[in-house]
GUMAR-725479 format. One record per atom (N, C-alpha, C): residue number from 1; residue in one letter; y, z, x negated. Coordinates in pm, 1 decimal. Layout:
residues N
[site NUM, a, [Y, Z, X]] ...
//
This chain:
residues 75
[site 1, m, [-2878.7, 1018.7, -2325.0]] [site 1, m, [-2991.2, 1009.4, -2407.7]] [site 1, m, [-2951.8, 884.9, -2467.9]] [site 2, s, [-2945.6, 872.4, -2613.2]] [site 2, s, [-2929.6, 737.0, -2693.7]] [site 2, s, [-3025.7, 619.7, -2680.9]] [site 3, s, [-2944.2, 536.7, -2723.2]] [site 3, s, [-3069.5, 404.6, -2751.1]] [site 3, s, [-3167.1, 445.6, -2815.6]] [site 4, f, [-3154.3, 497.5, -2954.6]] [site 4, f, [-3295.5, 491.1, -3032.0]] [site 4, f, [-3411.6, 607.1, -2943.9]] [site 5, s, [-3365.5, 709.0, -2864.3]] [site 5, s, [-3450.0, 804.4, -2810.6]] [site 5, s, [-3548.1, 708.8, -2704.4]] [site 6, l, [-3430.1, 585.5, -2640.5]] [site 6, l, [-3531.2, 511.6, -2544.9]] [site 6, l, [-3606.9, 447.9, -2628.8]] [site 7, c, [-3601.4, 366.8, -2703.9]] [site 7, c, [-3715.1, 296.7, -2807.4]] [site 7, c, [-3803.9, 374.7, -2831.2]] [site 8, r, [-3738.9, 518.7, -2867.8]] [site 8, r, [-3880.1, 596.7, -2918.7]] [site 8, r, [-4007.3, 608.6, -2809.7]] [site 9, k, [-3916.8, 643.4, -2688.9]] [site 9, k, [-3986.3, 669.2, -2607.9]] [site 9, k, [-4066.6, 541.2, -2518.8]] [site 10, r, [-4012.2, 472.1, -2549.1]] [site 10, r, [-4089.0, 311.2, -2504.4]] [site 10, r, [-4206.1, 292.6, -2572.2]] [site 11, r, [-4191.1, 300.8, -2739.6]] [site 11, r, [-4301.8, 296.1, -2824.6]] [site 11, r, [-4425.2, 369.6, -2782.2]] [site 12, t, [-4362.9, 476.2, -2792.0]] [site 12, t, [-4497.2, 555.5, -2769.1]] [site 12, t, [-4556.0, 513.7, -2637.7]] [site 13, d, [-4489.8, 507.1, -2523.8]] [site 13, d, [-4566.9, 468.1, -2413.7]] [site 13, d, [-4643.0, 356.5, -2416.4]] [site 14, i, [-4600.0, 248.6, -2503.2]] [site 14, i, [-4695.7, 123.4, -2518.7]] [site 14, i, [-4809.3, 194.2, -2626.1]] [site 15, l, [-4759.7, 293.2, -2739.2]] [site 15, l, [-4876.5, 264.2, -2828.8]] [site 15, l, [-4932.0, 383.9, -2722.2]] [site 16, l, [-4950.3, 449.5, -2637.2]] [site 16, l, [-4994.2, 510.4, -2544.6]] [site 16, l, [-5135.3, 416.1, -2450.6]] [site 17, s, [-5074.0, 359.1, -2395.3]] [site 17, s, [-5142.0, 234.4, -2238.9]] [site 17, s, [-5209.0, 202.7, -2394.1]] [site 18, v, [-5176.4, 116.9, -2483.5]] [site 18, v, [-5289.6, 25.4, -2604.4]] [site 18, v, [-5383.8, 110.0, -2652.2]] [site 19, d, [-5364.0, 264.8, -2694.7]] [site 19, d, [-5486.2, 327.3, -2694.2]] [site 19, d, [-5579.0, 382.0, -2572.0]] [site 20, y, [-5527.5, 389.0, -2484.2]] [site 20, y, [-5620.1, 409.0, -2353.7]] [site 20, y, [-5707.6, 270.7, -2327.8]] [site 21, f, [-5633.9, 117.6, -2296.9]] [site 21, f, [-5718.8, 10.2, -2299.2]] [site 21, f, [-5786.0, 22.0, -2408.4]] [site 22, l, [-5797.3, 41.2, -2569.9]] [site 22, l, [-5883.2, 1.1, -2655.7]] [site 22, l, [-6040.7, 54.8, -2641.5]] [site 23, e, [-5952.9, 240.5, -2542.5]] [site 23, e, [-6069.1, 340.3, -2530.9]] [site 23, e, [-6163.9, 273.1, -2422.8]] [site 24, k, [-6082.8, 270.9, -2333.8]] [site 24, k, [-6164.0, 238.4, -2180.5]] [site 24, k, [-6266.7, 78.6, -2241.3]] [site 25, y, [-6200.7, 18.3, -2361.0]] [site 25, y, [-6288.9, -128.2, -2392.2]] [site 25, y, [-6393.7, -41.1, -2418.9]] [site 26, a, [-6379.1, 44.1, -2516.6]] [site 26, a, [-6516.0, 85.5, -2621.6]] [site 26, a, [-6597.5, 128.1, -2511.1]] [site 27, v, [-6550.3, 201.5, -2423.2]] [site 27, v, [-6624.4, 306.4, -2388.6]] [site 27, v, [-6714.8, 181.8, -2267.9]] [site 28, e, [-6713.0, 62.0, -2180.1]] [site 28, e, [-6753.1, -15.2, -2154.6]] [site 28, e, [-6853.7, -105.4, -2188.1]] [site 29, n, [-6805.0, -125.9, -2343.0]] [site 29, n, [-6908.0, -232.2, -2446.1]] [site 29, n, [-7000.4, -140.2, -2450.5]] [site 30, i, [-7002.3, -12.3, -2464.1]] [site 30, i, [-7118.1, 111.8, -2494.1]] [site 30, i, [-7198.4, 133.5, -2361.5]] [site 31, e, [-7118.3, 136.9, -2278.4]] [site 31, e, [-7227.2, 143.7, -2144.0]] [site 31, e, [-7330.1, -5.8, -2090.0]] [site 32, r, [-7194.9, -132.0, -2124.6]] [site 32, r, [-7261.4, -225.1, -2125.6]] [site 32, r, [-7398.3, -315.5, -2163.5]] [site 33, d, [-7389.3, -224.6, -2349.1]] [site 33, d, [-7504.2, -237.4, -2413.0]] [site 33, d, [-7646.8, -153.2, -2388.0]] [site 34, r, [-7633.2, -28.9, -2345.3]] [site 34, r, [-7716.9, 65.4, -2314.0]] [site 34, r, [-7780.5, -8.2, -2180.2]] [site 35, m, [-7678.3, -39.5, -2075.8]] [site 35, m, [-7743.1, -115.4, -1936.0]] [site 35, m, [-7866.7, -219.6, -2013.1]] [site 36, v, [-7809.2, -325.1, -2075.6]] [site 36, v, [-7859.6, -454.4, -2159.5]] [site 36, v, [-8003.6, -400.5, -2215.1]] [site 37, d, [-7988.8, -276.2, -2300.9]] [site 37, d, [-8103.2, -241.7, -2381.9]] [site 37, d, [-8225.9, -166.5, -2240.5]] [site 38, a, [-8167.1, -108.1, -2147.8]] [site 38, a, [-8232.6, -49.8, -2071.5]] [site 38, a, [-8309.2, -154.3, -2018.0]] [site 39, l, [-8247.6, -272.4, -1968.3]] [site 39, l, [-8265.6, -366.6, -1891.1]] [site 39, l, [-8457.1, -441.9, -1985.5]] [site 40, k, [-8375.7, -503.1, -2109.2]] [site 40, k, [-8512.5, -519.1, -2190.6]] [site 40, k, [-8639.3, -408.1, -2218.4]] [site 41, s, [-8609.9, -313.7, -2235.3]] [site 41, s, [-8666.4, -207.3, -2234.7]] [site 41, s, [-8838.8, -234.7, -2129.3]] [site 42, t, [-8719.9, -244.5, -1990.1]] [site 42, t, [-8829.3, -234.3, -1842.8]] [site 42, t, [-8835.9, -359.1, -1821.5]] [site 43, r, [-8841.8, -463.8, -1892.6]] [site 43, r, [-8837.3, -661.6, -1870.2]] [site 43, r, [-8791.2, -693.5, -1737.6]] [site 44, g, [-8645.4, -613.0, -1731.9]] [site 44, g, [-8576.6, -656.8, -1584.3]] [site 44, g, [-8572.0, -588.4, -1521.0]] [site 45, n, [-8712.0, -445.3, -1508.8]] [site 45, n, [-8699.3, -321.7, -1364.4]] [site 45, n, [-8585.9, -264.1, -1365.8]] [site 46, m, [-8475.9, -271.3, -1245.2]] [site 46, m, [-8398.9, -233.7, -1245.4]] [site 46, m, [-8388.7, -106.8, -1207.9]] [site 47, a, [-8476.7, -28.6, -1142.8]] [site 47, a, [-8472.5, 67.5, -1109.6]] [site 47, a, [-8564.8, 161.6, -1178.4]] [site 48, k, [-8650.6, 122.0, -1267.5]] [site 48, k, [-8685.1, 160.4, -1420.6]] [site 48, k, [-8532.2, 177.1, -1558.6]] [site 49, a, [-8496.1, 76.8, -1517.5]] [site 49, a, [-8379.8, 69.5, -1627.3]] [site 49, a, [-8264.4, 167.2, -1593.3]] [site 50, a, [-8251.7, 203.6, -1493.8]] [site 50, a, [-8116.6, 286.1, -1387.8]] [site 50, a, [-8205.1, 418.3, -1378.3]] [site 51, k, [-8304.9, 461.7, -1404.6]] [site 51, k, [-8372.2, 603.1, -1430.5]] [site 51, k, [-8306.8, 599.6, -1581.1]] [site 52, i, [-8357.4, 540.6, -1657.1]] [site 52, i, [-8324.7, 530.3, -1846.0]] [site 52, i, [-8190.4, 595.1, -1879.1]] [site 53, v, [-8099.5, 473.0, -1780.6]] [site 53, v, [-7955.0, 516.3, -1799.7]] [site 53, v, [-7888.3, 644.5, -1745.8]] [site 54, g, [-7957.2, 697.0, -1633.2]] [site 54, g, [-7929.2, 801.5, -1582.0]] [site 54, g, [-7874.7, 778.3, -1473.8]] [site 55, l, [-7838.1, 667.8, -1410.5]] [site 55, l, [-7792.5, 612.0, -1298.2]] [site 55, l, [-7895.9, 591.4, -1182.0]] [site 56, t, [-7791.7, 603.1, -1018.9]] [site 56, t, [-7893.9, 553.0, -928.0]] [site 56, t, [-7894.9, 402.7, -933.2]] [site 57, e, [-7975.7, 300.6, -845.5]] [site 57, e, [-8033.7, 186.3, -855.0]] [site 57, e, [-7873.1, 162.0, -784.7]] [site 58, r, [-7785.9, 187.8, -695.2]] [site 58, r, [-7698.1, 91.5, -657.1]] [site 58, r, [-7575.3, 127.8, -738.2]] [site 59, r, [-7542.2, 263.6, -818.8]] [site 59, r, [-7454.6, 263.6, -893.1]] [site 59, r, [-7493.0, 147.7, -1004.1]] [site 60, f, [-7612.4, 140.4, -1032.0]] [site 60, f, [-7671.1, 69.4, -1168.2]] [site 60, f, [-7640.7, -80.6, -1129.6]] [site 61, a, [-7671.9, -94.9, -1032.9]] [site 61, a, [-7628.1, -299.4, -959.0]] [site 61, a, [-7498.1, -293.9, -948.2]] [site 62, y, [-7432.7, -172.3, -912.3]] [site 62, y, [-7266.7, -225.6, -898.4]] [site 62, y, [-7234.0, -248.2, -1027.1]] [site 63, r, [-7242.6, -178.8, -1165.9]] [site 63, r, [-7171.4, -171.1, -1269.5]] [site 63, r, [-7240.1, -318.0, -1323.5]] [site 64, a, [-7388.7, -345.6, -1293.2]] [site 64, a, [-7399.7, -476.3, -1366.3]] [site 64, a, [-7320.3, -584.2, -1311.0]] [site 65, r, [-7322.8, -573.1, -1193.8]] [site 65, r, [-7208.9, -684.4, -1134.6]] [site 65, r, [-7086.6, -687.2, -1205.4]] [site 66, k, [-7031.0, -564.8, -1208.7]] [site 66, k, [-6911.4, -579.4, -1281.3]] [site 66, k, [-6890.6, -635.4, -1441.3]] [site 67, y, [-6996.3, -597.8, -1497.9]] [site 67, y, [-7015.3, -671.1, -1631.6]] [site 67, y, [-7099.7, -772.3, -1655.0]] [site 68, g, [-7108.0, -864.9, -1564.6]] [site 68, g, [-7164.8, -964.1, -1549.3]] [site 68, g, [-7325.3, -970.7, -1611.2]] [site 69, i, [-7378.4, -858.8, -1589.3]] [site 69, i, [-7503.2, -890.3, -1641.9]] [site 69, i, [-7638.4, -891.0, -1481.6]] [site 70, d, [-7721.5, -985.6, -1519.7]] [site 70, d, [-7821.4, -1067.9, -1411.5]] [site 70, d, [-7965.6, -961.1, -1497.5]] [site 71, f, [-7986.4, -916.9, -1393.4]] [site 71, f, [-8148.9, -853.2, -1424.7]] [site 71, f, [-8269.6, -921.5, -1473.9]] [site 72, r, [-8240.7, -1043.3, -1379.7]] [site 72, r, [-8332.2, -1157.6, -1407.5]] [site 72, r, [-8350.0, -1223.1, -1572.0]] [site 73, w, [-8231.3, -1209.3, -1643.7]] [site 73, w, [-8241.8, -1254.3, -1727.8]] [site 73, w, [-8385.2, -1198.0, -1832.1]] [site 74, y, [-8353.9, -1098.8, -1809.4]] [site 74, y, [-8440.6, -1022.2, -1895.0]] [site 74, y, [-8568.5, -957.0, -1847.0]] [site 75, r, [-8670.5, -1050.0, -1754.8]] [site 75, r, [-8766.7, -1069.2, -1701.0]] [site 75, r, [-8872.6, -1155.5, -1780.9]] 
//
């Protein structure tokens, strides 16, 4: 295998990992925004916000903790 093809493979791997990171970041931002909007519309009620987003209360609480969202800010 030539050095050119190795460089090309590494470049492709780097581009794929960057694309994956950007896609994951975008999805997380959308999810976080949806959760915050749901909390705002329910005045901080996590049970109602979880229902709006389509998650169980437990998963909603886990993801809120993951994204640094405190439901008490929206009361």
